[in-house]
C-alpha positions, 0 to 999 in steps of 0.5 A: 689376355694380351689379345683381348680387345679393350672397351672404350668408355669415353671416346675423344670429344670432337669440337662443334666446329669440327662436327659442323665441317664434318657434316657439311662437307661430308654431306655436300661432297656426297651430294655432288658425287651422287649427281656424278655416280647416279644421275650422269649415268641416268642422263646418258641412258635416257637422253643419249644412249642406253647401250652399256658401253656409254655408261661404262666409258663415263664411269671408267674414264672419270675414275682414272681422272679422279685417281690421278688427281687424288694422287698428285693433290694428296701429296701436295696437301701433305707437303704444304701441311694444309687442307683448308684451301684444297677443300674450300676452293675445290668445292667452289670449282667443283660446283661450277663444273657440275653446273656446266652440265646444264649445257647439254639441255633438257631432252634427247641429245641430237646429232652424233651419239659418239661425239656427245658421249665423248664430250660428256666423258671429257667434262665428267673427267674434269669435274671428277678431278676437281671433286677428288682433289677437294673431297677424296684427297684433302677432306678425307685426309683432314678427317684422319687429322682430326680424329683418333682410334676412339671416335673413328668408327662412329665418324666413318660410319656417319660419313659412309651414310652421307651417300645414302642421305644425299640420295634421299635428299635428292630424291625428295627435293630434286629428282622430280626435276629430272622426271619432268625433264628439267635437267638444266635446272637440276645440274645448276641447283646441285652445282650451286649448292656445292659452290656455296658450301665451299664459300661457307667453308672459307669461314668455318673450316680449320686445319688440325693444329697438329698438322705439319708439312712433311718436307724433306723429299722432292714433290715427285717423291711425295707423289710416289711415296704411297706406291713405293715397295718400301712404303707398301711393306711398312704399311701393308695393313693399309693396303689390306684394308683398302683391298677389302673396301675394293671388293665391297665397292665393286659389289656396289659398282656392278649395279649402282650406275644402273640403279634407277633404270633397274628399279624403274624399267627392269623391275617395273616400279615406276615410283622408284623413290618409294623403295629406295627411300625405305632402303635409305632410311633402314640402312641409315638406322642400322649403320649408325647403331652399328657405328656406336657399338663398333667404337665401344667393343672394337671393330674386329667383331663385325667384319664377318657378319657385315660381309655376309649381310652384303652377300645376303642382300645381293642374293635376295635382290636377285631372287626377284627374278624367280619369286616376283614381289619386286617391291618387298624383296627390293626393300629387304635385299636393298637394305642389306646391300646398302647397310652392309656396304656402309658398315664395311666402308666404315670398318675398313676406313677407320682401320686404315686410319689407325694404321696411317703414319703421322703426316701421311694422311694425304698419301693414304688417300691416294692409295684409297682412291686407286684401290677403293674408287678407281679399281671397282669402277674400272672393273665394273665398267669391263664386267657390266657390258658382258653381263648385260649382253649375255643375259639381258632381255630386249626392251619391249615396244612399250619401253622403246616408246617411252625411252627411245634411247633404249633402241638397240640396247638391252634391259639391265638384268637381275644378274647384276645383283647376283654378281654383287653377291658373289664379289662380296664373298671375297671381302672375307679374305682381307677381313680375316687379316684385319680382324687378326691384327685389330686387337693389337693396333687398337691397344697400341693406339689407346696406350698412345692416347694415355701417354 
């Protein structure tokens, strides 16, 4: 009976102001990240060069910049015991630096390709450092501050839906601007929305009343806390959780930067908004429903099925190469890939929060940024060019006429989906360790709430 999971009838209720901040900053943060993760890559592929090295350089460099910014700013927010200023002023600056990409203009970037890519990468690194400080370090730590074991599953599932919801909103409201070549307006509007969110936050965003400065150590010690051998030993399950997220994230990163080009050019679906909208809506419904069930019955029952869902999605999407029926199989496979990734992110993130020591939510975000964000992006940036060059086909004359940036490059291959399925299998290893310990940590947290 000791290992039997407890069933929670009434999760801790979050105030309306907390929910408003969760939804507003969670959504707009992912709107800004979606511009960086999807549209920066698409802009490079269509307006500078489609060669894989350019996209990979942007992804890898911005990941390292984001990780370093998170490590230093997360320790700072823990040390001073405040998140609000980092979040609100961070979003204001984040929007300004996103809007600065309007300077690249609307069409094919003329001149030296290497110089254009280098400038783009440098600007991306600055923007990513600011965004990570505001979102990945401060906002994510704040979510840990204001939630507990009874409601984190639902909260993290909802937050994990924000990238998909933001993509759907961008497709519905703003993607037409990029199709028409109005990249200047696209960057200015999306950047402006992020800045306005930060301004609104100055009035509505509040730190948790239980948040206290850590103190007692030098700032450098605070920065290094999460990476010291002693911290790793004492909090090893946090690192296991993020390792599971790393494999899930790598499975997504192998194809996500090429998503629009894959669907539009490789699969030949010019109206790519239709299948992606289907995938987004179906994934959202499945993930929200799963989040409520996870909080009620415990997360440990869902790790294996969710990992296998992500594997199945990659295999189904890859089967388009042999079976055709691109629209139908993309909708089914894409839904399973994204729903699995969203649920897995919610599962592992909520579990990592359960293991987070008091006052160390910021330090935990440093670990998350390195293992879950930076590693998948860097590894995918190394792996993708090899896959693309090894198995991809050369673009047709029709593609070259429509997309001059594809000259000297390749069509992005179906094998990117296959790679995602293979990587997702490795999620089962850390999932086994987290699942084994889930009942114990859940019981401890619930008993602590009852005291």
